[in-house]
C-alpha positions in Angstrom: -8.0 16.8 1.2 -7.3 13.6 -0.6 -6.2 10.7 1.8 -2.8 9.2 1.4 -2.2 5.7 -0.1 -1.1 4.5 3.2 -4.4 5.6 4.8 -6.2 3.7 2.1 -3.9 0.7 2.5 -4.6 0.5 6.2 -8.3 -0.1 5.4 -7.2 -3.4 4.0 -5.5 -4.6 7.1 -6.6 -8.0 8.5 -4.2 -9.9 10.7 -6.2 -13.1 10.3 -6.1 -13.0 6.5 -3.6 -14.6 4.1 -4.9 -12.6 1.1 -2.1 -10.6 -0.6 -3.8 -7.3 -0.1 -4.2 -7.8 3.6 -0.6 -9.2 4.0 0.8 -6.1 2.2 -1.3 -3.8 4.4 -0.3 -5.7 7.6 3.4 -5.6 6.6 3.3 -1.9 5.7 1.7 -1.2 9.1 4.8 -2.5 10.7 7.2 -0.7 8.3 8.3 2.4 10.3 9.8 4.0 7.2 6.8 3.6 4.8 6.0 7.0 3.2 2.7 7.5 5.1 1.7 10.8 3.6 2.5 10.0 0.0 0.0 9.9 -2.8 2.3 9.8 -5.8 2.6 6.3 -7.5 6.2 6.7 -8.6 7.5 7.8 -5.1 5.6 4.9 -3.4 6.7 2.5 -6.1 10.4 3.5 -5.8 10.3 3.1 -2.0 8.7 -0.3 -2.2 11.2 -1.6 -4.8 14.1 -0.5 -2.7 12.8 -1.2 0.9 10.0 -3.6 1.0 11.3 -7.1 1.0 7.9 -8.1 2.5 6.2 -7.4 -0.9 6.5 -10.6 -3.0 5.4 -8.9 -6.2 5.0 -5.2 -7.4 1.8 -6.4 -9.1 0.2 -6.5 -5.7 1.0 -2.9 -5.2 -0.1 -1.9 -8.8 -3.5 -3.5 -8.2 -4.1 -1.9 -4.9 -2.9 1.5 -6.1 -5.4 1.3 -8.9 -8.2 0.5 -6.5 -7.0 3.5 -4.4 -7.3 5.8 -7.4 -10.7 4.4 -8.3 -12.1 4.9 -4.9 -10.7 8.5 -4.7 -12.7 9.4 -8.0 -16.0 8.5 -6.4 
């Protein structure tokens, strides 16, 4: 079974980092409503646009989602 985007995102967590990827992962970890089982780009994107004030730019999500898809293909 393919892992969720959230499971992939959690591999990027690093509380000591100020890198955008790590900050997004750290903040998503604390977001109790994050769609943890979701794999679909549009559903996650919609959620983030409406609920994730901690994400300064959707470009960060787009780039991480692309990495998620690339890793999944290997």
